[in-house]
C-alpha positions in Angstrom: -1.7 2.0 -17.9 1.2 1.0 -15.5 1.9 4.7 -14.9 -1.7 5.1 -13.6 -1.4 1.9 -11.6 1.7 3.2 -9.8 -0.1 6.4 -8.9 -3.0 4.4 -7.5 -0.4 2.2 -5.6 1.2 5.4 -4.1 -2.2 6.7 -2.9 -3.2 3.3 -1.5 0.1 3.1 0.4 -0.6 6.6 1.8 -4.0 5.5 3.0 -2.4 2.4 4.6 0.1 4.6 6.4 -2.7 6.8 7.7 -4.5 3.7 9.0 -1.4 2.6 10.7 -0.9 5.9 12.4 -4.5 5.9 13.6 -4.2 2.3 14.8 -7.0 1.2 12.5 -7.2 -2.3 11.0 -5.5 -2.8 7.7 -7.6 -4.6 5.1 -6.2 -7.6 3.3 -7.1 -6.0 -0.1 -7.6 -2.3 -1.0 -8.1 -0.7 -4.4 -7.4 -4.1 -6.1 -4.0 -4.5 -4.3 -3.1 -7.3 -1.8 -1.6 -5.5 1.2 1.1 -6.7 3.5 2.9 -4.6 6.2 6.4 -5.3 7.5 7.5 -2.8 10.1 7.7 0.6 8.3 7.3 -0.9 4.8 4.0 -1.5 2.9 4.0 -4.1 0.1 1.3 -3.9 -2.5 0.8 -6.8 -5.0 -1.4 -6.8 -8.0 -1.2 -9.8 -10.3 2.5 -10.3 -11.0 3.5 -6.7 -10.2 4.7 -5.6 -6.7 5.2 -2.1 -5.2 7.0 -1.3 -1.9 6.8 1.9 0.0 8.5 3.0 3.2 7.3 5.5 5.9 9.2 8.7 5.6 10.0 10.3 8.9 
């Protein structure tokens, strides 16, 4: 189950990065994850689990 959740988190982060590039608003929640953006990093939180992704240039 956590393996699938990590895959969903990665795809969600990709979607957030695309929204950032397009200068679109970032929702507070997406696909069940609470989203926060700090510079080039996206933090996703779901219950007690957290995932962090960084923009690759």
